[in-house]
N, C-alpha and C positions, 0 to 999 in steps of 0.2 A: 567237179564238188564245186559245193560253193561254201563260201567263207561268210562267217557272221560277221557284223562291224562289233569290236570289242565295246564293251564300255569303258567310259573315262573316266572319273569322280573327280570332280576338284576338292580340295580341303579347302573349309572356310570357316572364318569364327562365327559368331552367334548372333551375332549384328548381321552380319553378310546374309545366314540362312532367314534369317527371320525377315529381312527386306524381299528374297527369293521369294518365299512364301506372299509376301503381300503383294510381290508382281508379277508376279508368274500368270501371263497371259492367258489361260485354258483353265477350268476348273479343273479341280483337285481334291481326292479321298486323303484323312489323314488317320491308315490305318493305327487301328488300336493297338495295345500290345497282346500277342499272342498268348501270353499268361503272365500270372505274379510273379514267376521266375525271370522272364523277361520284358520287364516292367523299363530296363534302362535301355530299350532299343525301340525307334522309332521312324516309321517312312512315309510318304508322303506317294500319293500314286496317282498317275494322268491316264484315266481312263482311257480316254482317245486316241493314247499311244497302244493301246493292247492290254492284254493280259499279262498277270504278276507273272516272273518279276521281271518283264520287259521293261514296264510301265511306271517302275522305280522312278522317280526325278529328285528327294532330296532323302535325304538320311541323318538321323542322329541319334549315338549311344554313348554308353557310359559305362565306364569298368573301374571301379575301384574309385581313384582321385581324377584319373583322365575322361576325358570328354570330345568326341570327334564330331563334327558334321561336315558334310559332304555335300555336293545336288554335281548334279549329270552336266556334263561339261559339254562346251558350246557345238565341238567338232561331232558331237553323234546330235544335236539338237542345235540347227543353225536360228539365228537369232536370240538368243541372250546374251546376257552382258554378264553375266557372273563368274565367267570364268576365261 
């Protein structure tokens, strides 16, 4: 039986997310909102990492007054200096 490596996400600040987006070493795509209802959720995809959902490298969301920013951990993508 094979086990997949679990995704490990790091909580970051908005400034750290902006830095991550600027310094990401490969081309990536910003996924648009799926619908008007889900406009407060956004993902950045790394096409070189495969198909969605395994190629999501960063995400942000907003619910009420709470905003969250996450980037994929170094342990799943070596060479990153963000978490």
